[in-house]
N, C-alpha and C positions, 0 to 999 in steps of 0.2 A: 546440513548447513542451515535447514527451514526451522527446525525445530523452535518453538520458542519465539517463536512471529508469530501473527495473527494469522500466517497462511496457512490452509488446510490443506494435506500431502494432498489431493488429488486438483488443486489449484496453485500447483507448482507453476504452470509454462504462464501465468501471471506475471512470473517475474521477470524485472526488467536489471543487467547488470549496469549501473552506471559505473562504476570505475574500479580498477585492478588496481593496487597501491604494493609494488616492490615485487617478492620472488612466490610469488600472495602472499604478502602480510597480511593484508586488507581487503574486506573486498566491499567493494557500498554495491547495495542493490536500491531499487525500488518493487513495492507492489500496490497494482492501484484495485482495491475495495468496492466494496459497489455496499455500504453499510445502512442498514434504515437506523430511524435515528429512538426506533421502541417499533415492537415486537407488531403489534397491531397498524402502525403505519405506513400510507403511502407511500409516503417521499422516497429517494433512495436521493444517496447523497456521490457522488465519485470524491474517494479521497487515494491520497498516492501518499502512501508511507514511506520514508529512507529507513534501510538499517545498515547497518553495518557489521559483518561480519569479522572475527579476527581468528585468524586461521590456526593460527599454533596452539592461543588457549582455548579453545571451539567453542570462544560465545560469540554471543549476538544479541544487541544491542541499536533498540529500537534508535532513533536521530531524533526525528521531526517527525509530522503529518502537516498534509497541504490538501485542504476542504477543494477540491476542484471546480467540483459543482458553484459553490459558494465565488472563487476568482473568478469564474466565467458569470457574476451575475445571475446567475438561477438560490436557491431556497432548498435542496434535496425535493426538486417536484416531483408529483408523483410521476411512479413511470410508467412510459407511452404517452403520456404531449408533446417526449424532444424538447421541453423547455428549460433550459440551464446546463446540458448538458453538451 
């Protein structure tokens, strides 16, 4: 189910199922990621991506993303300072 998403297989434990519709025909799930804007940057954002898995079609589609760091008043503050997360 996670093939085609931004989640690496070894991080599948980060998936949070949000909703299961019908038998299940569709599964809405979220992935929490901590991307860096640039490889050399110390900033780390906490981002929640919402995905929809259409079971019968075997298709995964990214629905939306939310930058939780910014929602909580931070701007990808450097890891370890505790600000914004």
